[in-house]
PDB file of N, CA, C and O in Angstrom:
ATOM      1  N   MET A   1     117.168  86.184  -5.610  1.00  0.00           N
ATOM      2  CA  MET A   1     115.911  87.286  -5.199  1.00  0.00           C
ATOM      3  C   MET A   1     115.201  86.525  -4.891  1.00  0.00           C
ATOM      4  O   MET A   1     115.390  85.380  -5.301  1.00  0.00           O
ATOM      5  N   SER A   2     114.192  86.776  -4.130  1.00  0.00           N
ATOM      6  CA  SER A   2     112.844  86.425  -3.649  1.00  0.00           C
ATOM      7  C   SER A   2     112.056  86.263  -3.959  1.00  0.00           C
ATOM      8  O   SER A   2     111.728  87.001  -4.888  1.00  0.00           O
ATOM      9  N   PHE A   3     111.059  85.234  -3.531  1.00  0.00           N
ATOM     10  CA  PHE A   3     110.005  84.901  -4.573  1.00  0.00           C
ATOM     11  C   PHE A   3     108.930  86.789  -4.723  1.00  0.00           C
ATOM     12  O   PHE A   3     108.262  87.222  -5.663  1.00  0.00           O
ATOM     13  N   ASP A   4     109.273  87.481  -3.193  1.00  0.00           N
ATOM     14  CA  ASP A   4     108.211  88.087  -3.223  1.00  0.00           C
ATOM     15  C   ASP A   4     108.880  89.537  -4.265  1.00  0.00           C
ATOM     16  O   ASP A   4     108.228  90.197  -5.074  1.00  0.00           O
ATOM     17  N   ASP A   5     110.510  89.728  -3.861  1.00  0.00           N
ATOM     18  CA  ASP A   5     111.051  90.357  -5.061  1.00  0.00           C
ATOM     19  C   ASP A   5     110.296  90.229  -6.348  1.00  0.00           C
ATOM     20  O   ASP A   5     109.589  91.096  -6.861  1.00  0.00           O
ATOM     21  N   LEU A   6     110.642  88.558  -6.971  1.00  0.00           N
ATOM     22  CA  LEU A   6     110.490  88.409  -8.200  1.00  0.00           C
ATOM     23  C   LEU A   6     108.734  88.485  -8.604  1.00  0.00           C
ATOM     24  O   LEU A   6     108.375  88.953  -9.684  1.00  0.00           O
ATOM     25  N   LEU A   7     107.789  87.985  -7.629  1.00  0.00           N
ATOM     26  CA  LEU A   7     106.750  88.921  -8.028  1.00  0.00           C
ATOM     27  C   LEU A   7     106.264  90.531  -8.212  1.00  0.00           C
ATOM     28  O   LEU A   7     105.429  91.007  -8.982  1.00  0.00           O
ATOM     29  N   LYS A   8     107.135  91.190  -7.178  1.00  0.00           N
ATOM     30  CA  LYS A   8     106.637  92.230  -7.578  1.00  0.00           C
ATOM     31  C   LYS A   8     107.197  93.063  -8.920  1.00  0.00           C
ATOM     32  O   LYS A   8     106.773  94.108  -9.413  1.00  0.00           O
ATOM     33  N   ASP A   9     108.295  92.215  -9.318  1.00  0.00           N
ATOM     34  CA  ASP A   9     109.142  92.623 -10.174  1.00  0.00           C
ATOM     35  C   ASP A   9     108.518  92.414 -11.526  1.00  0.00           C
ATOM     36  O   ASP A   9     108.675  93.126 -12.517  1.00  0.00           O
ATOM     37  N   LEU A  10     107.598  91.048 -11.386  1.00  0.00           N
ATOM     38  CA  LEU A  10     106.790  90.373 -12.841  1.00  0.00           C
ATOM     39  C   LEU A  10     105.612  91.536 -12.981  1.00  0.00           C
ATOM     40  O   LEU A  10     105.206  91.968 -14.060  1.00  0.00           O
ATOM     41  N   GLN A  11     105.105  91.993 -11.556  1.00  0.00           N
ATOM     42  CA  GLN A  11     103.510  92.967 -11.872  1.00  0.00           C
ATOM     43  C   GLN A  11     104.194  94.670 -11.898  1.00  0.00           C
ATOM     44  O   GLN A  11     103.544  95.713 -11.963  1.00  0.00           O
ATOM     45  N   GLY A  12     105.322  94.548 -11.842  1.00  0.00           N
ATOM     46  CA  GLY A  12     105.880  95.994 -12.443  1.00  0.00           C
ATOM     47  C   GLY A  12     105.798  96.795 -11.283  1.00  0.00           C
ATOM     48  O   GLY A  12     106.012  98.001 -11.404  1.00  0.00           O
ATOM     49  N   GLN A  13     105.494  96.270 -10.070  1.00  0.00           N
ATOM     50  CA  GLN A  13     105.500  97.247  -8.551  1.00  0.00           C
ATOM     51  C   GLN A  13     106.853  97.400  -8.118  1.00  0.00           C
ATOM     52  O   GLN A  13     106.989  98.217  -7.207  1.00  0.00           O
ATOM     53  N   LYS A  14     107.987  96.783  -8.561  1.00  0.00           N
ATOM     54  CA  LYS A  14     109.281  97.262  -7.849  1.00  0.00           C
ATOM     55  C   LYS A  14     109.734  98.233  -8.701  1.00  0.00           C
ATOM     56  O   LYS A  14     109.832  98.052  -9.914  1.00  0.00           O
ATOM     57  N   THR A  15     110.095  99.529  -7.989  1.00  0.00           N
ATOM     58  CA  THR A  15     110.439 100.662  -8.945  1.00  0.00           C
ATOM     59  C   THR A  15     111.890 100.638  -8.796  1.00  0.00           C
ATOM     60  O   THR A  15     112.674 100.710  -9.743  1.00  0.00           O
ATOM     61  N   ILE A  16     112.292 100.511  -7.285  1.00  0.00           N
ATOM     62  CA  ILE A  16     113.651 100.788  -6.793  1.00  0.00           C
ATOM     63  C   ILE A  16     114.473  99.570  -6.127  1.00  0.00           C
ATOM     64  O   ILE A  16     114.132  99.221  -4.997  1.00  0.00           O
ATOM     65  N   GLN A  17     115.634  98.845  -6.828  1.00  0.00           N
ATOM     66  CA  GLN A  17     116.126  98.149  -5.547  1.00  0.00           C
ATOM     67  C   GLN A  17     116.627  98.612  -4.126  1.00  0.00           C
ATOM     68  O   GLN A  17     116.779  99.824  -3.975  1.00  0.00           O
ATOM     69  N   ASP A  18     116.915  97.720  -3.006  1.00  0.00           N
ATOM     70  CA  ASP A  18     116.879  98.006  -1.496  1.00  0.00           C
ATOM     71  C   ASP A  18     118.443  98.754  -1.741  1.00  0.00           C
ATOM     72  O   ASP A  18     119.406  97.992  -1.823  1.00  0.00           O
ATOM     73  N   ASP A  19     118.638 100.020  -1.837  1.00  0.00           N
ATOM     74  CA  ASP A  19     119.871 100.636  -2.511  1.00  0.00           C
ATOM     75  C   ASP A  19     119.923 101.859  -1.169  1.00  0.00           C
ATOM     76  O   ASP A  19     119.065 102.735  -1.068  1.00  0.00           O
ATOM     77  N   PRO A  20     121.458 101.660   0.099  1.00  0.00           N
ATOM     78  CA  PRO A  20     121.674 102.615   1.324  1.00  0.00           C
ATOM     79  C   PRO A  20     121.414 103.774   1.078  1.00  0.00           C
ATOM     80  O   PRO A  20     120.725 104.355   1.917  1.00  0.00           O
ATOM     81  N   SER A  21     121.869 104.560  -0.175  1.00  0.00           N
ATOM     82  CA  SER A  21     121.208 105.574  -0.475  1.00  0.00           C
ATOM     83  C   SER A  21     119.838 106.158  -0.631  1.00  0.00           C
ATOM     84  O   SER A  21     119.458 107.324  -0.521  1.00  0.00           O
ATOM     85  N   GLN A  22     119.128 104.946  -0.942  1.00  0.00           N
ATOM     86  CA  GLN A  22     118.100 105.604  -1.014  1.00  0.00           C
ATOM     87  C   GLN A  22     116.602 104.695  -0.058  1.00  0.00           C
ATOM     88  O   GLN A  22     115.622 104.146  -0.561  1.00  0.00           O
ATOM     89  N   PRO A  23     116.876 104.810   1.044  1.00  0.00           N
ATOM     90  CA  PRO A  23     115.920 103.757   1.660  1.00  0.00           C
ATOM     91  C   PRO A  23     115.092 103.532   1.511  1.00  0.00           C
ATOM     92  O   PRO A  23     114.512 104.460   0.946  1.00  0.00           O
ATOM     93  N   SER A  24     114.331 102.512   1.719  1.00  0.00           N
ATOM     94  CA  SER A  24     112.406 102.649   1.898  1.00  0.00           C
ATOM     95  C   SER A  24     111.621 103.153   2.727  1.00  0.00           C
ATOM     96  O   SER A  24     112.146 103.477   3.792  1.00  0.00           O
ATOM     97  N   LEU A  25     110.268 103.384   2.592  1.00  0.00           N
ATOM     98  CA  LEU A  25     109.898 104.426   3.380  1.00  0.00           C
ATOM     99  C   LEU A  25     109.640 103.360   4.803  1.00  0.00           C
ATOM    100  O   LEU A  25     109.226 103.722   5.905  1.00  0.00           O
ATOM    101  N   GLU A  26     109.855 102.580   4.567  1.00  0.00           N
ATOM    102  CA  GLU A  26     109.325 101.328   6.087  1.00  0.00           C
ATOM    103  C   GLU A  26     111.074 101.788   6.770  1.00  0.00           C
ATOM    104  O   GLU A  26     111.330 101.861   7.972  1.00  0.00           O
ATOM    105  N   LYS A  27     111.620 101.928   6.148  1.00  0.00           N
ATOM    106  CA  LYS A  27     112.944 102.132   6.781  1.00  0.00           C
ATOM    107  C   LYS A  27     113.174 103.569   7.371  1.00  0.00           C
ATOM    108  O   LYS A  27     113.474 103.899   8.519  1.00  0.00           O
ATOM    109  N   LEU A  28     113.001 104.145   6.514  1.00  0.00           N
ATOM    110  CA  LEU A  28     112.502 106.226   6.975  1.00  0.00           C
ATOM    111  C   LEU A  28     112.002 106.001   8.178  1.00  0.00           C
ATOM    112  O   LEU A  28     112.637 106.193   9.215  1.00  0.00           O
ATOM    113  N   PHE A  29     110.441 105.440   8.103  1.00  0.00           N
ATOM    114  CA  PHE A  29     109.692 106.185   8.986  1.00  0.00           C
ATOM    115  C   PHE A  29     109.521 104.526   9.577  1.00  0.00           C
ATOM    116  O   PHE A  29     108.875 103.718   8.910  1.00  0.00           O
ATOM    117  N   PRO A  30     110.029 104.219  10.600  1.00  0.00           N
ATOM    118  CA  PRO A  30     109.665 103.205  11.346  1.00  0.00           C
ATOM    119  C   PRO A  30     108.665 103.547  12.411  1.00  0.00           C
ATOM    120  O   PRO A  30     108.212 104.680  12.571  1.00  0.00           O
ATOM    121  N   ALA A  31     108.308 102.365  13.221  1.00  0.00           N
ATOM    122  CA  ALA A  31     107.148 102.469  14.050  1.00  0.00           C
ATOM    123  C   ALA A  31     107.518 103.150  14.831  1.00  0.00           C
ATOM    124  O   ALA A  31     106.607 103.836  15.295  1.00  0.00           O
ATOM    125  N   SER A  32     108.641 103.365  15.330  1.00  0.00           N
ATOM    126  CA  SER A  32     108.906 104.266  16.356  1.00  0.00           C
ATOM    127  C   SER A  32     108.860 105.622  16.350  1.00  0.00           C
ATOM    128  O   SER A  32     108.502 106.463  17.175  1.00  0.00           O
ATOM    129  N   PHE A  33     109.583 105.686  14.533  1.00  0.00           N
ATOM    130  CA  PHE A  33     109.153 107.007  14.586  1.00  0.00           C
ATOM    131  C   PHE A  33     108.256 107.526  14.513  1.00  0.00           C
ATOM    132  O   PHE A  33     108.165 108.653  15.001  1.00  0.00           O
ATOM    133  N   MET A  34     107.035 106.828  13.765  1.00  0.00           N
ATOM    134  CA  MET A  34     105.441 106.926  13.355  1.00  0.00           C
ATOM    135  C   MET A  34     104.752 107.809  14.985  1.00  0.00           C
ATOM    136  O   MET A  34     104.283 108.945  15.055  1.00  0.00           O
ATOM    137  N   ARG A  35     104.914 106.874  16.016  1.00  0.00           N
ATOM    138  CA  ARG A  35     104.608 106.962  17.311  1.00  0.00           C
ATOM    139  C   ARG A  35     105.035 108.072  18.004  1.00  0.00           C
ATOM    140  O   ARG A  35     104.218 108.632  18.734  1.00  0.00           O
ATOM    141  N   LYS A  36     106.271 108.542  17.908  1.00  0.00           N
ATOM    142  CA  LYS A  36     106.728 109.225  18.556  1.00  0.00           C
ATOM    143  C   LYS A  36     106.474 110.701  18.057  1.00  0.00           C
ATOM    144  O   LYS A  36     106.637 111.653  18.821  1.00  0.00           O
ATOM    145  N   HIS A  37     106.048 110.863  16.674  1.00  0.00           N
ATOM    146  CA  HIS A  37     106.195 112.067  15.865  1.00  0.00           C
ATOM    147  C   HIS A  37     104.385 112.084  15.546  1.00  0.00           C
ATOM    148  O   HIS A  37     103.972 113.181  15.168  1.00  0.00           O
ATOM    149  N   SER A  38     103.318 110.951  15.676  1.00  0.00           N
ATOM    150  CA  SER A  38     102.560 111.105  15.210  1.00  0.00           C
ATOM    151  C   SER A  38     101.602 110.443  15.957  1.00  0.00           C
ATOM    152  O   SER A  38     102.071 109.963  16.989  1.00  0.00           O
ATOM    153  N   LYS A  39      99.811 110.158  15.701  1.00  0.00           N
ATOM    154  CA  LYS A  39      99.057 109.170  16.395  1.00  0.00           C
ATOM    155  C   LYS A  39      99.222 107.876  15.396  1.00  0.00           C
ATOM    156  O   LYS A  39      98.427 106.940  15.474  1.00  0.00           O
ATOM    157  N   PHE A  40     100.166 107.881  14.574  1.00  0.00           N
ATOM    158  CA  PHE A  40     100.107 106.338  14.083  1.00  0.00           C
ATOM    159  C   PHE A  40     101.131 105.308  14.162  1.00  0.00           C
ATOM    160  O   PHE A  40     102.274 105.564  14.540  1.00  0.00           O
ATOM    161  N   SER A  41     100.751 104.171  13.820  1.00  0.00           N
ATOM    162  CA  SER A  41     101.955 102.986  14.105  1.00  0.00           C
ATOM    163  C   SER A  41     102.596 102.991  13.186  1.00  0.00           C
ATOM    164  O   SER A  41     103.789 102.904  13.477  1.00  0.00           O
ATOM    165  N   SER A  42     102.308 103.083  11.655  1.00  0.00           N
ATOM    166  CA  SER A  42     102.849 103.161  10.207  1.00  0.00           C
ATOM    167  C   SER A  42     102.752 104.182   9.540  1.00  0.00           C
ATOM    168  O   SER A  42     101.927 105.096   9.571  1.00  0.00           O
ATOM    169  N   PHE A  43     104.007 103.921   8.664  1.00  0.00           N
ATOM    170  CA  PHE A  43     103.927 105.338   7.758  1.00  0.00           C
ATOM    171  C   PHE A  43     102.454 104.987   6.486  1.00  0.00           C
ATOM    172  O   PHE A  43     101.810 105.753   5.770  1.00  0.00           O
ATOM    173  N   GLN A  44     102.404 103.762   6.654  1.00  0.00           N
ATOM    174  CA  GLN A  44     100.988 103.532   5.960  1.00  0.00           C
ATOM    175  C   GLN A  44      99.913 103.661   6.069  1.00  0.00           C
ATOM    176  O   GLN A  44      99.056 103.544   5.193  1.00  0.00           O
ATOM    177  N   GLU A  45      99.705 104.085   7.837  1.00  0.00           N
ATOM    178  CA  GLU A  45      98.610 104.347   8.225  1.00  0.00           C
ATOM    179  C   GLU A  45      98.456 105.619   7.824  1.00  0.00           C
ATOM    180  O   GLU A  45      97.314 105.966   7.519  1.00  0.00           O
ATOM    181  N   LEU A  46      99.455 106.508   7.740  1.00  0.00           N
ATOM    182  CA  LEU A  46      99.252 107.991   7.726  1.00  0.00           C
ATOM    183  C   LEU A  46      99.097 107.664   5.852  1.00  0.00           C
ATOM    184  O   LEU A  46      98.076 108.158   5.373  1.00  0.00           O
ATOM    185  N   GLN A  47      99.595 107.250   5.307  1.00  0.00           N
ATOM    186  CA  GLN A  47      99.053 107.607   3.824  1.00  0.00           C
ATOM    187  C   GLN A  47      97.438 107.257   3.952  1.00  0.00           C
ATOM    188  O   GLN A  47      96.607 107.879   3.291  1.00  0.00           O
ATOM    189  N   GLU A  48      97.103 106.266   4.814  1.00  0.00           N
ATOM    190  CA  GLU A  48      95.718 105.729   3.979  1.00  0.00           C
ATOM    191  C   GLU A  48      94.901 107.041   4.834  1.00  0.00           C
ATOM    192  O   GLU A  48      94.115 107.626   4.089  1.00  0.00           O
ATOM    193  N   LYS A  49      94.936 107.438   5.853  1.00  0.00           N
ATOM    194  CA  LYS A  49      94.497 108.807   6.481  1.00  0.00           C
ATOM    195  C   LYS A  49      94.163 109.938   5.763  1.00  0.00           C
ATOM    196  O   LYS A  49      93.207 110.702   5.890  1.00  0.00           O
ATOM    197  N   GLY A  50      95.210 109.931   4.893  1.00  0.00           N
ATOM    198  CA  GLY A  50      95.421 111.358   4.034  1.00  0.00           C
ATOM    199  C   GLY A  50      94.814 110.831   2.154  1.00  0.00           C
ATOM    200  O   GLY A  50      94.780 111.603   1.195  1.00  0.00           O
ATOM    201  N   ASN A  51      94.493 109.634   2.143  1.00  0.00           N
ATOM    202  CA  ASN A  51      93.675 108.528   0.769  1.00  0.00           C
ATOM    203  C   ASN A  51      95.097 109.209  -0.361  1.00  0.00           C
ATOM    204  O   ASN A  51      94.959 109.937  -1.344  1.00  0.00           O
ATOM    205  N   PHE A  52      96.302 108.692   0.185  1.00  0.00           N
ATOM    206  CA  PHE A  52      97.223 108.520  -0.880  1.00  0.00           C
ATOM    207  C   PHE A  52      98.425 107.486  -0.326  1.00  0.00           C
ATOM    208  O   PHE A  52      98.731 107.135   0.814  1.00  0.00           O
ATOM    209  N   GLN A  53      98.954 107.164  -1.620  1.00  0.00           N
ATOM    210  CA  GLN A  53      99.661 105.721  -1.745  1.00  0.00           C
ATOM    211  C   GLN A  53     100.836 106.052  -2.126  1.00  0.00           C
ATOM    212  O   GLN A  53     100.787 106.760  -3.131  1.00  0.00           O
ATOM    213  N   ALA A  54     102.403 105.739  -1.567  1.00  0.00           N
ATOM    214  CA  ALA A  54     103.613 106.130  -2.512  1.00  0.00           C
ATOM    215  C   ALA A  54     104.353 104.377  -1.595  1.00  0.00           C
ATOM    216  O   ALA A  54     104.025 103.890  -0.513  1.00  0.00           O
ATOM    217  N   ASP A  55     105.278 103.941  -2.514  1.00  0.00           N
ATOM    218  CA  ASP A  55     106.042 102.947  -1.963  1.00  0.00           C
ATOM    219  C   ASP A  55     107.770 103.406  -1.466  1.00  0.00           C
ATOM    220  O   ASP A  55     108.442 103.122  -0.475  1.00  0.00           O
ATOM    221  N   THR A  56     108.149 104.575  -3.202  1.00  0.00           N
ATOM    222  CA  THR A  56     109.226 104.947  -2.260  1.00  0.00           C
ATOM    223  C   THR A  56     108.889 106.504  -2.617  1.00  0.00           C
ATOM    224  O   THR A  56     107.899 107.019  -3.137  1.00  0.00           O
ATOM    225  N   LEU A  57     110.292 107.120  -2.056  1.00  0.00           N
ATOM    226  CA  LEU A  57     110.470 108.268  -2.260  1.00  0.00           C
ATOM    227  C   LEU A  57     110.443 109.352  -3.592  1.00  0.00           C
ATOM    228  O   LEU A  57     110.126 110.540  -3.526  1.00  0.00           O
ATOM    229  N   GLN A  58     110.843 108.642  -4.751  1.00  0.00           N
ATOM    230  CA  GLN A  58     110.716 109.062  -5.802  1.00  0.00           C
ATOM    231  C   GLN A  58     108.723 108.817  -5.725  1.00  0.00           C
ATOM    232  O   GLN A  58     108.303 109.965  -5.588  1.00  0.00           O
ATOM    233  N   ASP A  59     107.989 108.234  -5.746  1.00  0.00           N
ATOM    234  CA  ASP A  59     106.481 108.584  -5.341  1.00  0.00           C
ATOM    235  C   ASP A  59     106.167 109.660  -4.922  1.00  0.00           C
ATOM    236  O   ASP A  59     105.577 110.554  -5.528  1.00  0.00           O
ATOM    237  N   MET A  60     106.710 109.644  -3.370  1.00  0.00           N
ATOM    238  CA  MET A  60     106.344 110.854  -2.544  1.00  0.00           C
ATOM    239  C   MET A  60     106.377 111.619  -3.185  1.00  0.00           C
ATOM    240  O   MET A  60     105.372 112.326  -3.101  1.00  0.00           O
ATOM    241  N   ASP A  61     107.672 112.193  -4.495  1.00  0.00           N
ATOM    242  CA  ASP A  61     107.653 113.303  -4.769  1.00  0.00           C
ATOM    243  C   ASP A  61     106.262 113.881  -5.868  1.00  0.00           C
ATOM    244  O   ASP A  61     105.843 114.983  -6.224  1.00  0.00           O
ATOM    245  N   LYS A  62     105.908 112.534  -6.105  1.00  0.00           N
ATOM    246  CA  LYS A  62     104.456 112.931  -7.279  1.00  0.00           C
ATOM    247  C   LYS A  62     103.560 113.341  -6.492  1.00  0.00           C
ATOM    248  O   LYS A  62     102.651 113.806  -7.179  1.00  0.00           O
ATOM    249  N   ILE A  63     103.338 113.414  -5.438  1.00  0.00           N
ATOM    250  CA  ILE A  63     102.221 113.677  -4.898  1.00  0.00           C
ATOM    251  C   ILE A  63     102.269 115.011  -4.434  1.00  0.00           C
ATOM    252  O   ILE A  63     103.299 115.499  -3.969  1.00  0.00           O
ATOM    253  N   ALA A  64     100.907 115.789  -4.569  1.00  0.00           N
ATOM    254  CA  ALA A  64     100.483 116.981  -4.638  1.00  0.00           C
ATOM    255  C   ALA A  64     101.443 117.944  -3.172  1.00  0.00           C
ATOM    256  O   ALA A  64     101.235 117.788  -1.969  1.00  0.00           O
ATOM    257  N   GLY A  65     102.349 118.788  -3.749  1.00  0.00           N
ATOM    258  CA  GLY A  65     103.262 119.613  -2.626  1.00  0.00           C
ATOM    259  C   GLY A  65     102.237 119.950  -1.495  1.00  0.00           C
ATOM    260  O   GLY A  65     102.438 119.257  -0.497  1.00  0.00           O
ATOM    261  N   GLU A  66     101.047 120.945  -1.361  1.00  0.00           N
ATOM    262  CA  GLU A  66     100.365 121.667  -0.416  1.00  0.00           C
ATOM    263  C   GLU A  66      99.471 120.487  -0.037  1.00  0.00           C
ATOM    264  O   GLU A  66      99.331 120.321   1.174  1.00  0.00           O
ATOM    265  N   LEU A  67      98.974 119.817  -0.679  1.00  0.00           N
ATOM    266  CA  LEU A  67      97.852 118.610  -0.012  1.00  0.00           C
ATOM    267  C   LEU A  67      98.693 117.731   0.814  1.00  0.00           C
ATOM    268  O   LEU A  67      98.276 117.579   1.962  1.00  0.00           O
ATOM    269  N   LEU A  68      99.651 117.189   0.541  1.00  0.00           N
ATOM    270  CA  LEU A  68     100.910 116.865   1.472  1.00  0.00           C
ATOM    271  C   LEU A  68     101.421 117.669   2.896  1.00  0.00           C
ATOM    272  O   LEU A  68     101.890 117.233   3.947  1.00  0.00           O
ATOM    273  N   ASP A  69     101.170 118.760   2.523  1.00  0.00           N
ATOM    274  CA  ASP A  69     102.184 119.783   3.684  1.00  0.00           C
ATOM    275  C   ASP A  69     100.943 119.480   4.569  1.00  0.00           C
ATOM    276  O   ASP A  69     100.970 118.677   5.501  1.00  0.00           O
ATOM    277  N   ARG A  70      99.542 120.401   4.084  1.00  0.00           N
ATOM    278  CA  ARG A  70      98.615 120.304   5.313  1.00  0.00           C
ATOM    279  C   ARG A  70      98.212 119.099   5.888  1.00  0.00           C
ATOM    280  O   ARG A  70      97.683 119.114   6.999  1.00  0.00           O
ATOM    281  N   HIS A  71      98.450 117.705   5.075  1.00  0.00           N
ATOM    282  CA  HIS A  71      98.023 116.714   5.581  1.00  0.00           C
ATOM    283  C   HIS A  71      98.850 116.090   6.815  1.00  0.00           C
ATOM    284  O   HIS A  71      98.420 115.448   7.773  1.00  0.00           O
ATOM    285  N   ILE A  72     100.660 116.616   6.384  1.00  0.00           N
ATOM    286  CA  ILE A  72     101.736 116.150   7.838  1.00  0.00           C
ATOM    287  C   ILE A  72     101.334 117.260   8.175  1.00  0.00           C
ATOM    288  O   ILE A  72     100.234 116.709   8.136  1.00  0.00           O
ATOM    289  N   ASP A  73     101.107 118.324   8.483  1.00  0.00           N
ATOM    290  CA  ASP A  73     101.274 119.826   9.569  1.00  0.00           C
ATOM    291  C   ASP A  73     100.169 118.948  10.685  1.00  0.00           C
ATOM    292  O   ASP A  73     100.314 118.609  11.860  1.00  0.00           O
ATOM    293  N   ARG A  74      98.826 118.745   9.534  1.00  0.00           N
ATOM    294  CA  ARG A  74      97.499 118.154  10.324  1.00  0.00           C
ATOM    295  C   ARG A  74      97.538 116.763  11.589  1.00  0.00           C
ATOM    296  O   ARG A  74      96.849 116.416  12.549  1.00  0.00           O
ATOM    297  N   GLU A  75      98.806 116.280  10.873  1.00  0.00           N
ATOM    298  CA  GLU A  75      98.459 114.240  11.439  1.00  0.00           C
ATOM    299  C   GLU A  75      99.731 114.322  12.352  1.00  0.00           C
ATOM    300  O   GLU A  75      99.713 113.697  13.413  1.00  0.00           O
ATOM    301  N   THR A  76     100.790 115.027  12.017  1.00  0.00           N
ATOM    302  CA  THR A  76     101.939 114.690  12.935  1.00  0.00           C
ATOM    303  C   THR A  76     102.389 116.295  13.382  1.00  0.00           C
ATOM    304  O   THR A  76     101.776 117.290  12.996  1.00  0.00           O
ATOM    305  N   ASP A  77     103.493 116.320  14.203  1.00  0.00           N
ATOM    306  CA  ASP A  77     104.601 117.136  14.642  1.00  0.00           C
ATOM    307  C   ASP A  77     105.301 118.521  13.985  1.00  0.00           C
ATOM    308  O   ASP A  77     105.807 119.565  14.398  1.00  0.00           O
ATOM    309  N   PHE A  78     104.956 117.748  12.471  1.00  0.00           N
ATOM    310  CA  PHE A  78     105.721 118.444  11.473  1.00  0.00           C
ATOM    311  C   PHE A  78     105.281 119.272  11.046  1.00  0.00           C
ATOM    312  O   PHE A  78     104.093 118.973  10.925  1.00  0.00           O
ATOM    313  N   PRO A  79     105.491 120.575  10.558  1.00  0.00           N
ATOM    314  CA  PRO A  79     104.949 121.412   9.934  1.00  0.00           C
ATOM    315  C   PRO A  79     104.422 120.905   8.375  1.00  0.00           C
ATOM    316  O   PRO A  79     103.231 121.110   8.138  1.00  0.00           O
ATOM    317  N   ASP A  80     105.009 120.445   7.616  1.00  0.00           N
ATOM    318  CA  ASP A  80     105.324 120.229   6.073  1.00  0.00           C
ATOM    319  C   ASP A  80     105.974 118.639   5.611  1.00  0.00           C
ATOM    320  O   ASP A  80     106.520 118.067   6.554  1.00  0.00           O
ATOM    321  N   TRP A  81     105.975 118.128   4.724  1.00  0.00           N
ATOM    322  CA  TRP A  81     106.816 116.835   4.081  1.00  0.00           C
ATOM    323  C   TRP A  81     108.036 117.113   4.216  1.00  0.00           C
ATOM    324  O   TRP A  81     108.733 116.199   4.657  1.00  0.00           O
ATOM    325  N   GLN A  82     108.576 118.165   3.960  1.00  0.00           N
ATOM    326  CA  GLN A  82     109.854 118.213   3.693  1.00  0.00           C
ATOM    327  C   GLN A  82     110.214 118.438   5.356  1.00  0.00           C
ATOM    328  O   GLN A  82     110.012 117.233   5.506  1.00  0.00           O
ATOM    329  N   THR A  83     110.468 118.772   6.359  1.00  0.00           N
ATOM    330  CA  THR A  83     110.366 118.889   7.910  1.00  0.00           C
ATOM    331  C   THR A  83     110.700 117.675   8.276  1.00  0.00           C
ATOM    332  O   THR A  83     111.727 117.326   8.859  1.00  0.00           O
ATOM    333  N   MET A  84     109.425 116.756   7.768  1.00  0.00           N
ATOM    334  CA  MET A  84     109.205 115.317   8.453  1.00  0.00           C
ATOM    335  C   MET A  84     110.567 114.250   7.624  1.00  0.00           C
ATOM    336  O   MET A  84     111.389 113.598   8.268  1.00  0.00           O
ATOM    337  N   LEU A  85     110.520 114.296   6.545  1.00  0.00           N
ATOM    338  CA  LEU A  85     111.344 113.937   5.655  1.00  0.00           C
ATOM    339  C   LEU A  85     113.160 113.774   5.656  1.00  0.00           C
ATOM    340  O   LEU A  85     113.969 112.875   5.427  1.00  0.00           O
ATOM    341  N   ASP A  86     113.211 115.588   6.161  1.00  0.00           N
ATOM    342  CA  ASP A  86     114.635 115.487   6.718  1.00  0.00           C
ATOM    343  C   ASP A  86     114.784 115.310   8.582  1.00  0.00           C
ATOM    344  O   ASP A  86     115.908 115.450   9.063  1.00  0.00           O
ATOM    345  N   THR A  87     113.870 115.076   9.298  1.00  0.00           N
ATOM    346  CA  THR A  87     114.112 114.260  10.161  1.00  0.00           C
ATOM    347  C   THR A  87     113.830 112.882  10.370  1.00  0.00           C
ATOM    348  O   THR A  87     113.830 112.394  11.499  1.00  0.00           O
ATOM    349  N   ALA A  88     113.591 112.232   9.342  1.00  0.00           N
ATOM    350  CA  ALA A  88     113.673 110.890   9.103  1.00  0.00           C
ATOM    351  C   ALA A  88     114.536 110.745   9.408  1.00  0.00           C
ATOM    352  O   ALA A  88     114.901 110.319  10.503  1.00  0.00           O
ATOM    353  N   LYS A  89     115.461 111.230   8.035  1.00  0.00           N
ATOM    354  CA  LYS A  89     116.779 110.978   6.907  1.00  0.00           C
ATOM    355  C   LYS A  89     118.208 111.373   8.570  1.00  0.00           C
ATOM    356  O   LYS A  89     119.147 110.619   8.827  1.00  0.00           O
ATOM    357  N   ARG A  90     118.008 112.185   9.053  1.00  0.00           N
ATOM    358  CA  ARG A  90     119.005 112.606   9.851  1.00  0.00           C
ATOM    359  C   ARG A  90     118.523 111.326  10.790  1.00  0.00           C
ATOM    360  O   ARG A  90     119.530 110.653  11.010  1.00  0.00           O
ATOM    361  N   GLU A  91     117.582 110.850  11.304  1.00  0.00           N
ATOM    362  CA  GLU A  91     117.299 109.729  12.305  1.00  0.00           C
ATOM    363  C   GLU A  91     118.044 108.485  12.032  1.00  0.00           C
ATOM    364  O   GLU A  91     118.545 107.791  12.916  1.00  0.00           O
ATOM    365  N   PHE A  92     118.103 108.184  10.512  1.00  0.00           N
ATOM    366  CA  PHE A  92     118.284 107.107  10.415  1.00  0.00           C
ATOM    367  C   PHE A  92     119.402 106.822  10.006  1.00  0.00           C
ATOM    368  O   PHE A  92     119.766 105.649   9.919  1.00  0.00           O
ATOM    369  N   GLU A  93     120.393 108.149   9.575  1.00  0.00           N
ATOM    370  CA  GLU A  93     121.758 108.126   9.157  1.00  0.00           C
ATOM    371  C   GLU A  93     122.166 108.014  10.379  1.00  0.00           C
ATOM    372  O   GLU A  93     123.104 107.219  10.324  1.00  0.00           O
ATOM    373  N   SER A  94     121.915 108.556  12.141  1.00  0.00           N
ATOM    374  CA  SER A  94     122.337 108.764  12.864  1.00  0.00           C
ATOM    375  C   SER A  94     121.779 106.931  13.516  1.00  0.00           C
ATOM    376  O   SER A  94     122.691 106.429  14.173  1.00  0.00           O
ATOM    377  N   GLY A  95     120.774 106.198  13.424  1.00  0.00           N
ATOM    378  CA  GLY A  95     121.308 105.323  13.677  1.00  0.00           C
ATOM    379  C   GLY A  95     119.951 104.667  14.710  1.00  0.00           C
ATOM    380  O   GLY A  95     119.673 103.516  15.045  1.00  0.00           O
ATOM    381  N   LYS A  96     119.329 105.961  14.990  1.00  0.00           N
ATOM    382  CA  LYS A  96     118.078 106.207  15.908  1.00  0.00           C
ATOM    383  C   LYS A  96     116.824 105.411  15.608  1.00  0.00           C
ATOM    384  O   LYS A  96     115.815 105.565  16.297  1.00  0.00           O
TER     385      LYS A  96
END
C-alpha cells in the first residue's frame, strides 16, 4: 500500500479499491475524453463548474439526477449523465 493510499484510508477518504469492474472517474473520463466532449480538460473541472464533488461512481449516484443532467446537457455533448457515463464506459472497455 502506498503512502497516499494509507493516508486516504486513514482520513476515511478511500471508499473503493482499484477494481477493474469499477474504474475510477479519472480512468473513465481521461483528459482526451473530456476535451473531445466538452470544453474541460478534466472531469474535476466539470465537477467544479457544476459545484459538485465525487470521487467514485457511487458518489455520482448520490448527486441529484435532474441537476446533474442539466449540467451535463449544458456543458458537454451529452443530453444527460447516463448517456455520458455509458459512452465513457464503452470507450474505456474498447481501449480508446
